[in-house]
Each structure stands twice: as C-alpha cells, then as structure tokens.
MARMIVEX-7889 format. One record per residue: residue number from 0; residue in one letter; x, y, z of N, C-alpha, C in turn. Coordinates in nm, 3 decimals, padded with zeros to 5 digits. Layout:
<nodes>
+-----+----+---------+---------+---------+---------+---------+---------+---------+---------+---------+
!   i ! aa !     n.x !     n.y !     n.z !    ca.x !    ca.y !    ca.z !     c.x !     c.y !     c.z !
+-----+----+---------+---------+---------+---------+---------+---------+---------+---------+---------+
! NUM !  A !       X !       Y !       Z !       X !       Y !       Z !       X !       Y !       Z !
...
+-----+----+---------+---------+---------+---------+---------+---------+---------+---------+---------+
</nodes>
This chain:
<nodes>
+-----+----+---------+---------+---------+---------+---------+---------+---------+---------+---------+
!   i ! aa !     n.x !     n.y !     n.z !    ca.x !    ca.y !    ca.z !     c.x !     c.y !     c.z !
+-----+----+---------+---------+---------+---------+---------+---------+---------+---------+---------+
!   0 !  X !  00.035 ! -00.139 !  00.030 ! -00.001 !  00.019 !  00.004 !  00.064 !  00.108 !  00.001 !
!   1 !  X !  00.075 !  00.197 ! -00.113 !  00.148 !  00.342 ! -00.094 !  00.095 !  00.421 ! -00.021 !
!   2 !  X !  00.167 !  00.520 !  00.084 !  00.182 !  00.568 !  00.152 !  00.160 !  00.754 !  00.089 !
!   3 !  X !  00.064 !  00.800 !  00.185 !  00.056 !  00.993 !  00.051 !  00.191 !  01.018 !  00.023 !
!   4 !  X !  00.303 !  00.994 !  00.079 !  00.464 !  01.067 !  00.074 !  00.506 !  01.008 ! -00.054 !
!   5 !  X !  00.484 !  00.914 ! -00.099 !  00.541 !  00.875 ! -00.212 !  00.414 !  00.831 ! -00.353 !
!   6 !  X !  00.342 !  00.868 ! -00.322 !  00.220 !  00.897 ! -00.428 !  00.267 !  01.094 ! -00.465 !
!   7 !  X !  00.290 !  01.182 ! -00.370 !  00.278 !  01.313 ! -00.379 !  00.434 !  01.302 ! -00.472 !
!   8 !  X !  00.536 !  01.209 ! -00.438 !  00.641 !  01.249 ! -00.517 !  00.650 !  01.167 ! -00.625 !
!   9 !  X !  00.551 !  01.078 ! -00.673 !  00.501 !  00.995 ! -00.813 !  00.463 !  01.120 ! -00.891 !
!  10 !  X !  00.368 !  01.206 ! -00.831 !  00.261 !  01.279 ! -00.884 !  00.355 !  01.395 ! -00.937 !
!  11 !  X !  00.468 !  01.434 ! -00.839 !  00.562 !  01.513 ! -00.851 !  00.628 !  01.519 ! -00.996 !
!  12 !  X !  00.736 !  01.374 ! -00.974 !  00.802 !  01.320 ! -01.079 !  00.720 !  01.293 ! -01.161 !
!  13 !  X !  00.627 !  01.248 ! -01.223 !  00.526 !  01.255 ! -01.366 !  00.515 !  01.378 ! -01.398 !
!  14 !  X !  00.466 !  01.466 ! -01.306 !  00.447 !  01.618 ! -01.365 !  00.575 !  01.677 ! -01.437 !
!  15 !  X !  00.654 !  01.654 ! -01.368 !  00.783 !  01.683 ! -01.415 !  00.866 !  01.653 ! -01.537 !
!  16 !  X !  00.799 !  01.529 ! -01.557 !  00.848 !  01.462 ! -01.706 !  00.747 !  01.500 ! -01.783 !
!  17 !  X !  00.634 !  01.563 ! -01.764 !  00.590 !  01.586 ! -01.838 !  00.545 !  01.739 ! -01.880 !
!  18 !  X !  00.599 !  01.793 ! -01.815 !  00.622 !  01.930 ! -01.814 !  00.762 !  01.950 ! -01.915 !
!  19 !  X !  00.852 !  01.857 ! -01.904 !  00.995 !  01.932 ! -01.980 !  00.992 !  01.821 ! -02.112 !
!  20 !  X !  00.949 !  01.730 ! -02.098 !  00.942 !  01.640 ! -02.202 !  00.807 !  01.633 ! -02.333 !
!  21 !  X !  00.689 !  01.701 ! -02.221 !  00.603 !  01.692 ! -02.369 !  00.482 !  01.836 ! -02.324 !
!  22 !  X !  00.568 !  01.888 ! -02.315 !  00.527 !  02.022 ! -02.310 !  00.338 !  02.069 ! -02.382 !
!  23 !  X !  00.330 !  02.049 ! -02.454 !  00.224 !  02.051 ! -02.550 !  00.148 !  01.994 ! -02.434 !
!  24 !  X !  00.153 !  01.871 ! -02.357 !  00.046 !  01.808 ! -02.297 !  00.042 !  01.888 ! -02.179 !
!  25 !  X !  00.138 !  01.938 ! -02.116 !  00.135 !  02.025 ! -02.002 !  00.053 !  02.131 ! -01.966 !
!  26 !  X !  00.001 !  02.234 ! -02.090 ! -00.106 !  02.301 ! -02.046 ! -00.223 !  02.250 ! -02.055 !
!  27 !  X ! -00.263 !  02.112 ! -02.063 ! -00.400 !  02.045 ! -01.981 ! -00.426 !  02.014 ! -01.894 !
!  28 !  X ! -00.310 !  01.976 ! -01.788 ! -00.313 !  01.953 ! -01.680 ! -00.387 !  02.073 ! -01.528 !
!  29 !  X ! -00.417 !  02.181 ! -01.593 ! -00.451 !  02.270 ! -01.507 ! -00.650 !  02.218 ! -01.518 !
!  30 !  X ! -00.622 !  02.159 ! -01.629 ! -00.807 !  02.171 ! -01.671 ! -00.843 !  02.022 ! -01.655 !
!  31 !  X ! -00.725 !  01.932 ! -01.603 ! -00.757 !  01.812 ! -01.559 ! -00.914 !  01.797 ! -01.486 !
!  32 !  X ! -01.019 !  01.700 ! -01.505 ! -01.102 !  01.697 ! -01.433 ! -01.105 !  01.678 ! -01.243 !
!  33 !  X ! -00.973 !  01.585 ! -01.239 ! -00.935 !  01.590 ! -01.170 ! -00.905 !  01.625 ! -01.039 !
!  34 !  X ! -00.864 !  01.725 ! -01.074 ! -00.801 !  01.837 ! -01.041 ! -00.861 !  01.985 ! -00.961 !
!  35 !  X ! -01.039 !  01.934 ! -01.054 ! -01.147 !  02.031 ! -00.989 ! -01.268 !  01.976 ! -00.909 !
!  36 !  X ! -01.279 !  02.005 ! -00.770 ! -01.323 !  01.977 ! -00.707 ! -01.468 !  01.985 ! -00.706 !
!  37 !  X ! -01.577 !  01.930 ! -00.642 ! -01.683 !  01.912 ! -00.724 ! -01.787 !  01.981 ! -00.594 !
!  38 !  X ! -01.724 !  01.954 ! -00.436 ! -01.808 !  01.988 ! -00.301 ! -01.651 !  02.078 ! -00.271 !
!  39 !  X ! -01.758 !  02.197 ! -00.145 ! -01.664 !  02.301 ! -00.142 ! -01.485 !  02.262 ! -00.058 !
!  40 !  X ! -01.486 !  02.194 ! -00.005 ! -01.395 !  02.134 !  00.061 ! -01.370 !  01.954 !  00.106 !
!  41 !  X ! -01.312 !  01.943 ! -00.054 ! -01.302 !  01.790 ! -00.064 ! -01.151 !  01.740 !  00.043 !
!  42 !  X ! -01.177 !  01.653 !  00.085 ! -01.092 !  01.582 !  00.148 ! -01.007 !  01.484 !  00.007 !
!  43 !  X ! -00.817 !  01.542 !  00.107 ! -00.718 !  01.532 ! -00.019 ! -00.675 !  01.379 !  00.064 !
!  44 !  X ! -00.699 !  01.269 !  00.069 ! -00.633 !  01.138 !  00.128 ! -00.566 !  01.020 ! -00.029 !
!  45 !  X ! -00.502 !  00.904 !  00.071 ! -00.438 !  00.841 ! -00.036 ! -00.536 !  00.789 ! -00.135 !
!  46 !  X ! -00.663 !  00.772 ! -00.139 ! -00.742 !  00.721 ! -00.253 ! -00.763 !  00.785 ! -00.357 !
!  47 !  X ! -00.752 !  00.927 ! -00.321 ! -00.795 !  01.049 ! -00.398 ! -00.633 !  01.086 ! -00.479 !
!  48 !  X ! -00.531 !  01.081 ! -00.413 ! -00.403 !  01.116 ! -00.473 ! -00.361 !  01.019 ! -00.549 !
!  49 !  X ! -00.403 !  00.871 ! -00.497 ! -00.363 !  00.750 ! -00.617 ! -00.448 !  00.733 ! -00.781 !
!  50 !  X ! -00.587 !  00.786 ! -00.721 ! -00.709 !  00.826 ! -00.865 ! -00.635 !  00.965 ! -00.923 !
!  51 !  X ! -00.573 !  01.046 ! -00.914 ! -00.490 !  01.151 ! -00.933 ! -00.398 !  01.108 ! -01.021 !
!  52 !  X ! -00.312 !  01.052 ! -00.975 ! -00.180 !  00.998 ! -01.008 ! -00.221 !  00.874 ! -01.195 !
!  53 !  X ! -00.266 !  00.830 ! -01.093 ! -00.340 !  00.747 ! -01.247 ! -00.390 !  00.822 ! -01.363 !
!  54 !  X ! -00.501 !  00.907 ! -01.334 ! -00.486 !  00.964 ! -01.469 ! -00.445 !  01.034 ! -01.493 !
!  55 !  X ! -00.283 !  01.096 ! -01.418 ! -00.158 !  01.140 ! -01.510 ! -00.129 !  01.034 ! -01.626 !
!  56 !  X ! -00.111 !  00.943 ! -01.539 ! -00.037 !  00.815 ! -01.620 ! -00.171 !  00.808 ! -01.734 !
!  57 !  X ! -00.271 !  00.798 ! -01.733 ! -00.343 !  00.775 ! -01.829 ! -00.321 !  00.869 ! -01.961 !
!  58 !  X ! -00.338 !  01.011 ! -01.923 ! -00.351 !  01.145 ! -01.995 ! -00.211 !  01.116 ! -02.090 !
!  59 !  X ! -00.097 !  01.067 ! -02.009 !  00.026 !  01.065 ! -02.063 !  00.022 !  00.913 ! -02.176 !
!  60 !  X ! -00.044 !  00.830 ! -02.153 ! -00.056 !  00.746 ! -02.182 ! -00.130 !  00.755 ! -02.341 !
!  61 !  X ! -00.240 !  00.762 ! -02.304 ! -00.317 !  00.866 ! -02.442 ! -00.283 !  00.935 ! -02.505 !
!  62 !  X ! -00.216 !  01.007 ! -02.475 ! -00.137 !  01.126 ! -02.560 ! -00.005 !  01.030 ! -02.677 !
!  63 !  X !  00.128 !  00.961 ! -02.581 !  00.153 !  00.874 ! -02.644 !  00.118 !  00.789 ! -02.757 !
!  64 !  X ! -00.022 !  00.721 ! -02.758 ! -00.062 !  00.670 ! -02.817 ! -00.138 !  00.739 ! -02.933 !
!  65 !  X ! -00.170 !  00.849 ! -02.908 ! -00.255 !  00.932 ! -03.024 ! -00.140 !  00.992 ! -03.098 !
!  66 !  X ! -00.021 !  01.037 ! -03.102 !  00.058 !  01.094 ! -03.169 !  00.173 !  01.049 ! -03.169 !
!  67 !  X !  00.209 !  00.905 ! -03.162 !  00.307 !  00.800 ! -03.163 !  00.355 !  00.860 ! -03.364 !
!  68 !  X !  00.488 !  00.875 ! -03.323 !  00.541 !  00.866 ! -03.486 !  00.560 !  01.017 ! -03.516 !
!  69 !  X !  00.476 !  01.116 ! -03.481 !  00.472 !  01.248 ! -03.506 !  00.644 !  01.297 ! -03.515 !
!  70 !  X !  00.696 !  01.320 ! -03.422 !  00.823 !  01.380 ! -03.491 !  00.965 !  01.251 ! -03.501 !
!  71 !  X !  00.921 !  01.164 ! -03.580 !  00.992 !  01.040 ! -03.645 !  01.012 !  01.134 ! -03.761 !
+-----+----+---------+---------+---------+---------+---------+---------+---------+---------+---------+
</nodes>
C-alpha cells in the first residue's frame, strides 16, 4: 500500500516529466477533471491521490498513443 508521501513524489516526478518532455501536454494539466473539486472542502487522502496519479498516467499514455510517430 502506497503512503501519501510516496504518491506525492510520484505525482511530482510525473508532472515534471510531462512539463519537460511533453510541453504540449502540460498545458492540459490545469484542466484535468481530477483537479477540479465538486464539493466546497474536498478531502485529500491516499485514494484521491492514487486516482489523480492514475489519471496523469492515462493522460500521458493516451497522448503517446495518439501522437506516436509524429516527431519521427
């Protein structure tokens, strides 16, 4: 089971990699539905952060699949 610090580290590293390696994708991170709370005071816990990390991974994976070969 991943603790919150580990998840935050993974999120930070993935976000940094997206920012430096895929700047065209980085602009969409602000609009990720996972970052927009639907309640006034959302609880941030391990499950929420795991879900957010997974959404970042899916965003990057989709980007790589749909833009594969464009830079070759």
